[in-house]
C-alpha positions as a Python dict, from the first residue, in 0.01 Angstrom:
ca = {
    (1, 'M'): (0, 0, 0),
    (2, 'G'): (290, 234, 81),
    (3, 'R'): (458, 168, -251),
    (4, 'N'): (131, 215, -435),
    (5, 'S'): (74, 543, -252),
    (6, 'V'): (420, 674, -353),
    (7, 'K'): (368, 567, -712),
    (8, 'H'): (28, 734, -717),
    (9, 'T'): (184, 1060, -592),
    (10, 'E'): (462, 1042, -852),
    (11, 'L'): (215, 977, -1131),
    (12, 'K'): (1, 1266, -1012),
    (13, 'D'): (302, 1500, -1007),
    (14, 'R'): (410, 1388, -1353),
    (15, 'A'): (60, 1444, -1488),
    (16, 'S'): (64, 1793, -1339),
    (17, 'V'): (403, 1864, -1495),
    (18, 'T'): (282, 1736, -1831),
    (19, 'R'): (-29, 1954, -1813),
    (20, 'N'): (175, 2261, -1721),
    (21, 'L'): (430, 2188, -1991),
    (22, 'S'): (162, 2133, -2253),
    (23, 'S'): (-11, 2453, -2143),
    (24, 'G'): (314, 2650, -2164),
    (25, 'L'): (395, 2514, -2509),
    (26, 'N'): (41, 2591, -2625),
    (27, 'F'): (80, 2953, -2514),
    (28, 'L'): (412, 2965, -2699),
    (29, 'L'): (265, 2824, -3019),
    (30, 'T'): (-24, 3072, -3011),
    (31, 'D'): (217, 3368, -2980),
    (32, 'Q'): (125, 3433, -2616),
    (33, 'E'): (492, 3437, -2520),
    (34, 'D'): (457, 3621, -2187),
    (35, 'K'): (205, 3369, -2057),
    (36, 'A'): (419, 3086, -2192),
    (37, 'I'): (724, 3210, -2004),
    (38, 'E'): (530, 3245, -1677),
    (39, 'Q'): (390, 2893, -1713),
    (40, 'L'): (725, 2738, -1801),
    (41, 'L'): (912, 2922, -1526),
    (42, 'E'): (666, 2792, -1268),
    (43, 'L'): (732, 2444, -1400),
    (44, 'L'): (1108, 2501, -1370),
    (45, 'D'): (1095, 2479, -991),
    (46, 'I'): (956, 2128, -1023),
    (47, 'E'): (1157, 1997, -1316),
    (48, 'A'): (1508, 2140, -1280),
    (49, 'A'): (1640, 1851, -1489),
    (50, 'T'): (1508, 2014, -1804),
    (51, 'I'): (1767, 2296, -1796),
    (52, 'E'): (1879, 2236, -2156),
    (53, 'T'): (1523, 2291, -2280),
    (54, 'Y'): (1506, 2628, -2108),
    (55, 'L'): (1850, 2728, -2235),
    (56, 'A'): (1740, 2646, -2589),
    (57, 'L'): (1422, 2848, -2542),
    (58, 'A'): (1613, 3149, -2405),
    (59, 'N'): (1865, 3133, -2690),
    (60, 'L'): (1575, 3129, -2936),
    (61, 'F'): (1437, 3448, -2783),
    (62, 'R'): (1782, 3610, -2792),
    (63, 'R'): (1827, 3530, -3161),
    (64, 'K'): (1486, 3685, -3228),
    (65, 'G'): (1593, 3999, -3043),
    (66, 'D'): (1358, 3939, -2747),
    (67, 'W'): (1636, 4003, -2495),
    (68, 'D'): (1401, 4077, -2205),
    (69, 'K'): (1243, 3731, -2238),
    (70, 'A'): (1582, 3562, -2262),
    (71, 'I'): (1699, 3754, -1956),
    (72, 'R'): (1392, 3647, -1753),
    (73, 'I'): (1455, 3281, -1829),
    (74, 'H'): (1830, 3295, -1763),
    (75, 'E'): (1783, 3497, -1442),
    (76, 'K'): (1539, 3235, -1316),
    (77, 'L'): (1786, 2960, -1401),
    (78, 'H'): (2066, 3159, -1237),
    (79, 'Q'): (1875, 3159, -907),
    (80, 'L'): (1857, 2780, -893),
    (81, 'K'): (2112, 2574, -702),
    (82, 'L'): (2271, 2381, -984),
    (83, 'A'): (2593, 2192, -1041),
    (84, 'K'): (2891, 2420, -1112),
    (85, 'P'): (2917, 2340, -1487),
    (86, 'Q'): (2550, 2424, -1542),
    (87, 'A'): (2566, 2732, -1319),
    (88, 'Q'): (2868, 2866, -1508),
    (89, 'Q'): (2702, 2806, -1844),
    (90, 'I'): (2390, 2995, -1734),
    (91, 'Q'): (2608, 3277, -1597),
    (92, 'Y'): (2779, 3304, -1937),
    (93, 'E'): (2448, 3299, -2126),
    (94, 'L'): (2306, 3569, -1899),
    (95, 'A'): (2614, 3784, -1963),
    (96, 'K'): (2547, 3749, -2337),
    (97, 'D'): (2184, 3854, -2281),
    (98, 'Y'): (2289, 4165, -2087),
    (99, 'F'): (2540, 4255, -2358),
    (100, 'S'): (2277, 4217, -2632),
    (101, 'A'): (2045, 4441, -2431),
    (102, 'G'): (2319, 4705, -2390),
    (103, 'L'): (2363, 4642, -2017),
    (104, 'Y'): (2742, 4633, -2037),
    (105, 'D'): (2814, 4673, -1665),
    (106, 'R'): (2599, 4372, -1575),
    (107, 'A'): (2746, 4168, -1857),
    (108, 'E'): (3100, 4253, -1747),
    (109, 'S'): (3033, 4163, -1383),
    (110, 'L'): (2906, 3818, -1484),
    (111, 'A'): (3173, 3742, -1747),
    (112, 'T'): (3477, 3855, -1544),
    (113, 'P'): (3471, 3571, -1284),
    (114, 'L'): (3445, 3314, -1565),
    (115, 'V'): (3792, 3416, -1689),
    (116, 'N'): (3934, 3217, -1397),
    (117, 'T'): (3758, 2896, -1505),
    (118, 'T'): (3902, 2639, -1744),
    (119, 'R'): (3592, 2569, -1951),
    (120, 'W'): (3468, 2926, -1994),
    (121, 'R'): (3795, 3126, -1995),
    (122, 'E'): (3816, 3181, -2371),
    (123, 'P'): (3442, 3246, -2434),
    (124, 'A'): (3436, 3484, -2136),
    (125, 'L'): (3741, 3674, -2266),
    (126, 'K'): (3576, 3709, -2607),
    (127, 'Q'): (3259, 3836, -2442),
    (128, 'L'): (3455, 4086, -2235),
    (129, 'F'): (3642, 4204, -2544),
    (130, 'S'): (3307, 4259, -2718),
    (131, 'I'): (3200, 4473, -2422),
    (132, 'F'): (3525, 4673, -2417),
    (133, 'T'): (3507, 4725, -2794),
    (134, 'A'): (3151, 4855, -2772),
    (135, 'S'): (3236, 5085, -2480),
    (136, 'H'): (3589, 5175, -2605),
    (137, 'D'): (3738, 5070, -2271),
    (138, 'W'): (4069, 4974, -2429),
    (139, 'H'): (4265, 4986, -2104),
    (140, 'K'): (4036, 4727, -1944),
    (141, 'A'): (4118, 4493, -2229),
    (142, 'L'): (4491, 4556, -2187),
    (143, 'A'): (4461, 4456, -1821),
    (144, 'L'): (4376, 4104, -1943),
    (145, 'E'): (4693, 4073, -2151),
    (146, 'E'): (4837, 3786, -1947),
    (147, 'E'): (4515, 3582, -1969),
    (148, 'V'): (4495, 3639, -2345),
    (149, 'N'): (4859, 3541, -2404),
    (150, 'N'): (4802, 3220, -2207),
    (151, 'S'): (4506, 3128, -2427),
    (152, 'Q'): (4521, 2949, -2761),
    (153, 'S'): (4289, 3197, -2933),
    (154, 'R'): (4434, 3364, -3242),
    (155, 'S'): (4146, 3612, -3266),
    (156, 'L'): (4189, 3725, -2905),
    (157, 'K'): (4559, 3800, -2955),
    (158, 'I'): (4486, 3998, -3271),
    (159, 'A'): (4206, 4184, -3092),
    (160, 'L'): (4434, 4271, -2801),
    (161, 'A'): (4699, 4413, -3035),
    (162, 'N'): (4440, 4627, -3213),
    (163, 'M'): (4300, 4756, -2886),
    (164, 'A'): (4651, 4849, -2775),
    (165, 'V'): (4693, 5054, -3093),
    (166, 'E'): (4353, 5216, -3034),
    (167, 'A'): (4463, 5312, -2682),
    (168, 'M'): (4759, 5511, -2821),
    (169, 'Q'): (4585, 5678, -3115),
    (170, 'D'): (4639, 6028, -2974),
    (171, 'Q'): (4998, 5971, -2861),
    (172, 'P'): (5181, 5694, -3052),
    (173, 'D'): (5453, 5527, -2850),
    (174, 'V'): (5717, 5379, -3079),
    (175, 'K'): (5862, 5156, -2803),
    (176, 'R'): (5519, 5018, -2720),
    (177, 'L'): (5451, 4963, -3090),
    (178, 'Q'): (5772, 4763, -3121),
    (179, 'Q'): (5665, 4552, -2822),
    (180, 'L'): (5334, 4483, -2995),
    (181, 'V'): (5510, 4391, -3319),
    (182, 'D'): (5732, 4145, -3131),
    (183, 'S'): (5458, 3997, -2909),
    (184, 'S'): (5177, 3989, -3169),
    (185, 'P'): (5322, 3850, -3493),
    (186, 'L'): (4976, 3752, -3616),
    (187, 'A'): (4847, 4111, -3608),
    (188, 'I'): (4943, 4349, -3888),
    (189, 'R'): (4796, 4671, -3753),
    (190, 'P'): (5084, 4744, -3509),
    (191, 'R'): (5323, 4728, -3805),
    (192, 'F'): (5105, 4968, -4005),
    (193, 'A'): (5102, 5208, -3711),
    (194, 'Q'): (5478, 5171, -3665),
    (195, 'A'): (5548, 5241, -4034),
    (196, 'K'): (5323, 5548, -4039),
    (197, 'F'): (5496, 5679, -3728),
    (198, 'Y'): (5838, 5645, -3891),
    (199, 'L'): (5716, 5805, -4215),
    (200, 'A'): (5577, 6099, -4019),
    (201, 'Q'): (5923, 6137, -3865),
    (202, 'E'): (6082, 6108, -4214),
    (203, 'Q'): (6260, 5788, -4115),
    (204, 'S'): (6182, 5595, -4432),
    (205, 'E'): (6450, 5331, -4382),
    (206, 'Q'): (6293, 5224, -4051),
    (207, 'A'): (5946, 5230, -4208),
    (208, 'K'): (6045, 4981, -4477),
    (209, 'V'): (6099, 4698, -4227),
    (210, 'P'): (5741, 4662, -4096),
    (211, 'L'): (5589, 4733, -4439),
    (212, 'L'): (5793, 4464, -4614),
    (213, 'S'): (5710, 4216, -4338),
    (214, 'I'): (5337, 4281, -4394),
    (215, 'I'): (5371, 4209, -4766),
    (216, 'K'): (5564, 3891, -4693),
    (217, 'Q'): (5302, 3769, -4447),
    (218, 'K'): (4991, 3891, -4631),
    (219, 'P'): (5049, 3982, -4997),
    (220, 'Q'): (4681, 4071, -5034),
    (221, 'W'): (4754, 4389, -4836),
    (222, 'S'): (4992, 4512, -5107),
    (223, 'A'): (4734, 4766, -5229),
    (224, 'E'): (4759, 4939, -4890),
    (225, 'V'): (5131, 4887, -4832),
    (226, 'L'): (5280, 4979, -5170),
    (227, 'P'): (5171, 5347, -5162),
    (228, 'L'): (5347, 5377, -4826),
    (229, 'L'): (5655, 5200, -4959),
    (230, 'Q'): (5666, 5450, -5246),
    (231, 'Q'): (5753, 5711, -4985),
    (232, 'C'): (6063, 5511, -4884),
    (233, 'D'): (6404, 5511, -5049),
    (234, 'F'): (6505, 5204, -5249),
    (235, 'N'): (6853, 5137, -5380),
    (236, 'G'): (6910, 5034, -5741),
    (237, 'D'): (6650, 4792, -5871),
    (238, 'Q'): (6500, 4699, -5531),
    (239, 'W'): (6168, 4869, -5610),
    (240, 'Y'): (6152, 4703, -5954),
    (241, 'Q'): (6231, 4361, -5807),
    (242, 'L'): (5966, 4397, -5538),
    (243, 'L'): (5699, 4500, -5789),
    (244, 'S'): (5800, 4222, -6030),
    (245, 'Q'): (5769, 3957, -5761),
    (246, 'L'): (5427, 4078, -5652),
    (247, 'A'): (5301, 4123, -6007),
    (248, 'N'): (5428, 3793, -6149),
    (249, 'K'): (5418, 3555, -5852),
    (250, 'Q'): (5131, 3699, -5648),
    (251, 'H'): (4942, 3841, -5950),
    (252, 'N'): (4877, 4160, -5756),
    (253, 'V'): (4693, 4419, -5965),
    (254, 'T'): (4826, 4720, -5774),
    (255, 'A'): (5184, 4599, -5816),
    (256, 'S'): (5127, 4544, -6188),
    (257, 'G'): (5000, 4900, -6228),
    (258, 'L'): (5298, 5045, -6041),
    (259, 'L'): (5536, 4828, -6239),
    (260, 'A'): (5388, 4967, -6562),
    (261, 'D'): (5453, 5319, -6430),
    (262, 'W'): (5814, 5222, -6351),
    (263, 'L'): (5864, 5079, -6699),
    (264, 'A'): (5719, 5391, -6860),
    (265, 'E'): (5952, 5611, -6656),
    (266, 'H'): (6274, 5407, -6670),
    (267, 'G'): (6218, 5226, -6998),
    (268, 'S'): (5964, 5344, -7248),
    (269, 'P'): (5584, 5380, -7280),
    (270, 'K'): (5598, 5100, -7538),
    (271, 'A'): (5754, 4865, -7280),
    (272, 'A'): (5487, 4957, -7027),
    (273, 'E'): (5213, 4905, -7286),
    (274, 'Q'): (5345, 4564, -7387),
    (275, 'F'): (5374, 4458, -7024),
    (276, 'L'): (5011, 4554, -6961),
    (277, 'L'): (4890, 4377, -7275),
    (278, 'D'): (5069, 4058, -7164),
    (279, 'K'): (4924, 4086, -6813),
    (280, 'L'): (4572, 4142, -6946),
    (281, 'Q'): (4595, 3825, -7152),
    (282, 'Q'): (4705, 3627, -6845),
    (283, 'Q'): (4493, 3811, -6588),
    (284, 'P'): (4193, 4008, -6722),
    (285, 'S'): (4136, 4311, -6500),
    (286, 'I'): (3941, 4635, -6539),
    (287, 'R'): (4203, 4818, -6331),
    (288, 'L'): (4485, 4705, -6558),
    (289, 'F'): (4275, 4802, -6859),
    (290, 'Q'): (4238, 5149, -6708),
    (291, 'K'): (4617, 5167, -6662),
    (292, 'L'): (4662, 5068, -7028),
    (293, 'L'): (4431, 5352, -7133),
    (294, 'Q'): (4635, 5595, -6925),
    (295, 'V'): (4964, 5480, -7079),
    (296, 'R'): (4825, 5515, -7431),
    (297, 'Q'): (4686, 5863, -7356),
    (298, 'H'): (5037, 5983, -7274),
    (299, 'Q'): (5173, 5867, -7609),
    (300, 'S'): (4991, 6122, -7825),
    (301, 'T'): (4737, 6403, -7803),
    (302, 'A'): (4510, 6232, -8057),
    (303, 'A'): (4506, 5912, -7851),
    (304, 'A'): (4433, 6110, -7534),
    (305, 'E'): (4128, 6276, -7689),
    (306, 'A'): (3992, 5949, -7823),
    (307, 'L'): (4046, 5749, -7504),
    (308, 'F'): (3950, 6013, -7249),
    (309, 'S'): (3577, 5936, -7258),
    (310, 'V'): (3648, 5561, -7242),
    (311, 'E'): (3860, 5606, -6933),
    (312, 'E'): (3585, 5815, -6774),
    (313, 'L'): (3342, 5525, -6820),
    (314, 'V'): (3592, 5279, -6675),
    (315, 'Q'): (3654, 5508, -6376),
    (316, 'A'): (3278, 5540, -6317),
    (317, 'Y'): (3253, 5160, -6318),
    (318, 'L'): (3542, 5118, -6075),
    (319, 'A'): (3401, 5387, -5845),
    (320, 'N'): (3121, 5149, -5751),
    (321, 'K'): (3331, 4835, -5710),
    (322, 'V'): (3369, 4674, -5370),
    (323, 'L'): (3731, 4688, -5252),
    (324, 'Y'): (3722, 4501, -4919),
    (325, 'S'): (3552, 4192, -4787),
    (326, 'C'): (3534, 4031, -4442),
    (327, 'R'): (3669, 3677, -4454),
    (328, 'N'): (3464, 3592, -4145),
    (329, 'C'): (3111, 3708, -4234),
    (330, 'G'): (3137, 3819, -4598),
    (331, 'F'): (3064, 4187, -4530),
    (332, 'K'): (3164, 4396, -4833),
    (333, 'T'): (3264, 4761, -4844),
    (334, 'R'): (3464, 5021, -5035),
    (335, 'Q'): (3620, 5146, -4711),
    (336, 'Q'): (3889, 4976, -4505),
    (337, 'Y'): (3797, 4885, -4145),
    (338, 'W'): (4018, 4731, -3880),
    (339, 'L'): (3703, 4619, -3695),
    (340, 'C'): (3436, 4458, -3912),
    (341, 'P'): (3113, 4661, -3872),
    (342, 'S'): (2910, 4344, -3923),
    (343, 'C'): (3066, 4063, -3715),
    (344, 'Q'): (3281, 4285, -3488),
    (345, 'Q'): (3599, 4086, -3553),
    (346, 'W'): (3939, 4257, -3577),
    (347, 'E'): (4150, 4244, -3895),
    (348, 'T'): (3905, 4028, -4092),
    (349, 'V'): (3818, 4297, -4350),
    (350, 'E'): (4084, 4256, -4619),
    (351, 'P'): (4145, 4395, -4970),
    (352, 'I'): (3981, 4191, -5243),
    (353, 'T'): (4223, 4044, -5496),
    (354, 'G'): (4131, 3899, -5831),
    (355, 'I'): (3984, 4018, -6160),
    (356, 'D'): (3860, 4354, -6036),
    (357, 'G'): (4037, 4346, -5702),
    (358, 'R'): (4348, 4529, -5593),
}
């Protein structure tokens, strides 16, 4: 009789849970989300084993932009006495909710303790960096340098280097920039900042070192680097050799255009024209075609008059071409960004190379 009584009570409780769950899901399916949340949160006190279901529901609300609903669910879960792994996961999810809702202080207070955990260290650091990026608290990010360097995250190390450069925008520190170059070999922005500092001080020989290292590591950035290198002094045929390597081995359009200019100046317009014709056969490009038009215009006044309107049309076409693309989310733009406006990742927006690229 005792066993039967216990079983009867368990069955009764389960039936109640099922009714409440069915009622909550019915409210949810009929777009009565507030009532659904109230019903399901009441059920949570009885069935704490269904945490994953509630986490999935809260994440669904967050993806829809219903941050207040996601926060209510995660706050309720956060109040329960759960095992440490589950409690830490809920704490992290609640920090993400607060960040999405613009409550940066609350998000930071929840994410900071998770940096000292093994499982959530890297996700928590990324969440904190998102907060510091949104609030421009670069110095708070720099305070986590040791934790970032001890992680295996490539994106975190690149982000830290970029935030360090942001922190010294008003007063560049050449020694600090050199430290960043040495400690953050994956990031290219510190080297850009270092080169621009040296060029501003008219120290072109020092500027060449970081610029050439960028081209060696990421040839796709040649379109940005080569104009800066033009301001540096090159001995003998160094400039020609650099452009030849980039134009012939890397098929860089910008390098090919500059090499045509070099040939026209140090050789002859005919040599530059023939080079461009050969390149266009191997690598069709509107930008190289525009350079060919420019070379031919300089050969005679009659050619200039005939080709001027054609070049105007080509220039109008190129004026609308996308120059940069984010390798992470695919965001496309004509303007260069160190921080992708779409996915908020550092140094993922890169120059497009190819037929109409740079």
